N, C-alpha and C positions, 0 to 999 in steps of 0.2 A: 368612584371607589378610591380609597386611600392606597397608594402604591406600596406603602410600608406593610399594610395588611396582606396585599397580594404577594409580596416577597415572603412573608411569613408562611403563607399557604404553600408557596412553591417549595420552601425549605422543608416543610413537613413531609413532602413526597420525594425528598432526596435530590432536588434540583436547586442550585444556588439562586437566590432571589435577585441577584444582580451580578454583573461581571465582576471578577475578583481583582479589583484594582490594587490591592496591597501585594499581589504576587507572592504568596507564601511558598516556601520551599516544599516540593513534593517529597514525601518519604517513601514513595513506591519505587520499586526496583525490579529489574529482570530477575529471573531465578538465580542467575549467576552473580547477583549483587551489582551489576552494571547499571548505569543510568541511561546510556545511549548506544545506539548501533547505527550502521550505515546501510543504506539501501540504494541500489542502482536500478533505474527503470529502463525499459526499452531494450532488454536483452532478448533479442528476437530469434536468434539462431545459435547453434552450438559454437560456431566460430566467434560470435560476439561474447558469449560466456567465457570462452577460453581466453580471449583478449583481456576482459575485465579482471579475471583471476590473475593472469600474468602481470598486469599492471599493478594490481594491489600487492602482489608478492614483491615486486620490484621496489615499491614504495614502503613496504613493511607496514601497511595499513590494512587491518582486518575489514573485509566487506562481508556482511552477514546475510543479506537478502537480495535476490534478483527478481524484479517484476518482469515477467517473461512472456513472450509471444503475445504482446498486446494486440497484434494484428489478428489473433485468434489461433489457438492451438490446433484447430482443425487443419490449418494450412501447413503444418509440419507433418511429414510422414513418420511412420513408426520407427524407421531407422534413425531419423533426425532426433526424435524424442528420446530414443534409447541413448544416443550419444550425449544428448543434453543432460539426462539424468545421471549418466556415468561421470561426466566431467564435474557436475555439481557435488555428487557423492564423494568423489576423490578430494575435492577442494573443501568439503564440509561447509557448503553454503546452502541456505534455504532458497528454494524456488517457489515463487507464487506464480502459478501458471494462469493465463487468461483464457478461459474456455470460449469457444465459439459454438454455434452462431449466437448472435445477439440482434437487437432490434434493427441495427443498421444494415443487416443482411436480408431483411424481410422485404416482401413486395409492398407492404403498407408504407406509405410515404408521409404520414403525419410528422414523423421525426424530422424531416428536412424542411418543413415550413417554419416561418419565423416564430409563430406561437406554439406550434406543435412540439418544437424542440424543448420547450420548458417541461414537457411531461412525457417525452417520447422514449426515454431510455429504459423503460420497463419491458419485460418480456411479454409478447403478444400471444395469448392463448396457451392451451396445454401442449400443443405440438411443439412450440418453441421451448417450453420447459423440458419436454422429453429430449429434444435435440441437445440442449446444453448439458443436461445430466448425463446423456450418453457420451458426450465429449469428455466430461469429467471422469466418468468411469473408465473410459479408454485410457486416459492418462494415469489413473490409479493403477490399472493393470500393469502399466509400464514403470511404476515405482514412484510417481509424484504424490506429494502429500500436502501441497498448499495451493489454494485457488483464490482468484480475485472474483468478488461478487459485487454487483451494483444494483440488484433488485431485492427488496426486502422479502418478497414472497418466496423467491428462490432461496434466500438465506434461511428462512424458516423451514422450508422443505428439506434442504440439505442437512440442517441441524437435526431434524427429526430422523432422517436416514442414518446419520452418524450415531445418534442415540440408540437406534434399533439394530445397529450392526450391519446395515446395508452398505455403509462406507466405513473404512477403518477408523478406529477411535482416535488415531493420531493425525487425522486430516485436520488442517486448519483453514479458516476462512477469513480473508482480509476484505473489508469493504472499501470500495474504490472512491476516489474523489468525485467521480462521475455520479455517485449516488446523491451528492449534494447536501450532506448533513453539516450543520455548523453551529449547533447549540447543545447544551447538556442533556436536554430531554431526548433529542434525537440520538445522542450517543448512548443513553440508557436503553432506548428501544433496541438499538443494534446489539448491545451487549446481551440483552434479555433474549434476543432471537438466536444467539449462538455465535456472534462474531468474536473472533479471537483478537482482532486488531482492526483499527479503522483509520481512514485518511480523511480528516475534516477538510472543509474548504481551505484553500491555500492562503487566503489573504486575511485570515482572522487576526485580530489584535492579540497581544500577550494576555490582557485581562480576560478576553473571550476564551482563549485556550486554557487559561488557568481555571475558568469556571467549568469547562468540560472535564479537566483532570479531577476537579473536586467531586464530580458526579460519578465517574467510572474508574475502574481499576485497570482495564485493558490498555496495552500500549497504544500510543498515538503516533501516527505516521505523518510527519511534518515536512512540508515542502520548504526547502531552503532556496532552491532555484527552480523556477517554473517557466514553461514555454511562453512565447509571445502571445499565443492564442488564448492563454489564461491570464494575461496581464503583463507577462514578461518581467516579473520582479525577481530579485534575489535578496535573501535575508541572512546573509552570512553573519552579520553583527548582532542579530537576534539570537544566534545559536546558544551562547552561554546562558541567557535567561530562559530559553526554551528548555535546556537541560535542567536547570535549577527548579523550574516551576512545573514542568510537564513530564518529568521522567516517570516511567520508562518510555522512551520514544525512539523511533526510527527516523533518521534524517534522509530525505529524498532529494536526489539530484536529477532534475529533468529539464535542462536547458534546451533551447532550440526554437524553431519557428512554430511548430505545432506537434501535438501527439498523434492524433488519429483523424482529425477533422480539419479541412481547409488547406490552403496552399502550403506546400512545404512539410506536410505531415510525414513524420519520420517512421512511424510504426505501420508500414504498409509492406505487402509482400514483394513489391517491385523495388524497394530501396535495398541497395546491395549490402551484403553482409560485411564487406570491407568498410563501407562508409559507417555502418553502425558500430563496427569494432573500433574504428578510430575514435568515434564519438564516445564510446564506452570508456576508452582510456582517458579522455578529457574529463568525464564525470568522476572517475577515480581521483584525478588530480584535484578537482573541486572538493571532493570529500576530504582529501588531505588538508587542503586550505582551511576548511571548516574545523577540522579536528585541531589544527594549530591555534586557531582563534579561540576555540573553547578552552584549550589548555592554558593559553595566556591569560584569559580573563576569569577563568574558574578553575584554578589549579586544584588538582586532585579529583576532578570529575572523571568518572570511570567509564571507559569504552570497553565493551565486550571484546575478548580475544577471538581468535578464529574458532568457529565450530562449536558454540555453546550447545549443551545437550538438549535444550528445549526447541531448537530450530527444526522446522519441517524439511529436513534434508531428504532428498529422494532416496529411494531404496530399490535401485535397479536389480 
């Protein structure tokens, strides 16, 4: 089959027929007109959130989104969650809470086998769906409005619940890098299922990212710095071209040995809040460095200010 004809067929269905090597400028923007925002991951406890906000204020650098309780929101009690929501509301930052439980908490162990890990991150059975939805609704009751999702079936169900009014209309769903999507067709599937924003694979090339941007309108969440467990790369100098070709986008800072799996995993309940708070301050510094590089190479690129109206800020 002539690949040129295949490309034409793909284009008919809204999917680029090849990666976008000419890297066209994206005309898409956030509702406030900005091209990029900053996201800090691993904000596991209220004291970590407070430290990140404090460091951002000291550096006069707006931080817009906190990926929080990656260890599982189940492991924070209601008082901690209330404090978390209050700090975020006062600082006008979005919180994307990671609900628990998930497949790694289950008694089924396919997930930990060498081959089973390739397919193991989906929820197992209706009981697990019920557990995770209950955790989300617990958080909604305490004021949270943003949630991390890694299972397409759960995303579909949550979106239906939002449409029906079972969840507030202003709840947003971010699809995790752990969902493993890395092409324009996958991005369109997630958008059609109700995703508000999604994190593609962290090591995609600029033409591959540009192809995804061509296919969907939702913000892309792009790793600039990623843990050693994911390859250990940093892409500071790709930042300006990412802004130009992929806006609107969130830039993610997630350095360290590992996120949730393997030796040195940071987002575990036994890692001290002080350690994570200090590390959070470092992530804000890295965000400032990225911002400076973007402004030097792409003068006039627009970073959102503090607290744009479209953020899923908690409502404690």
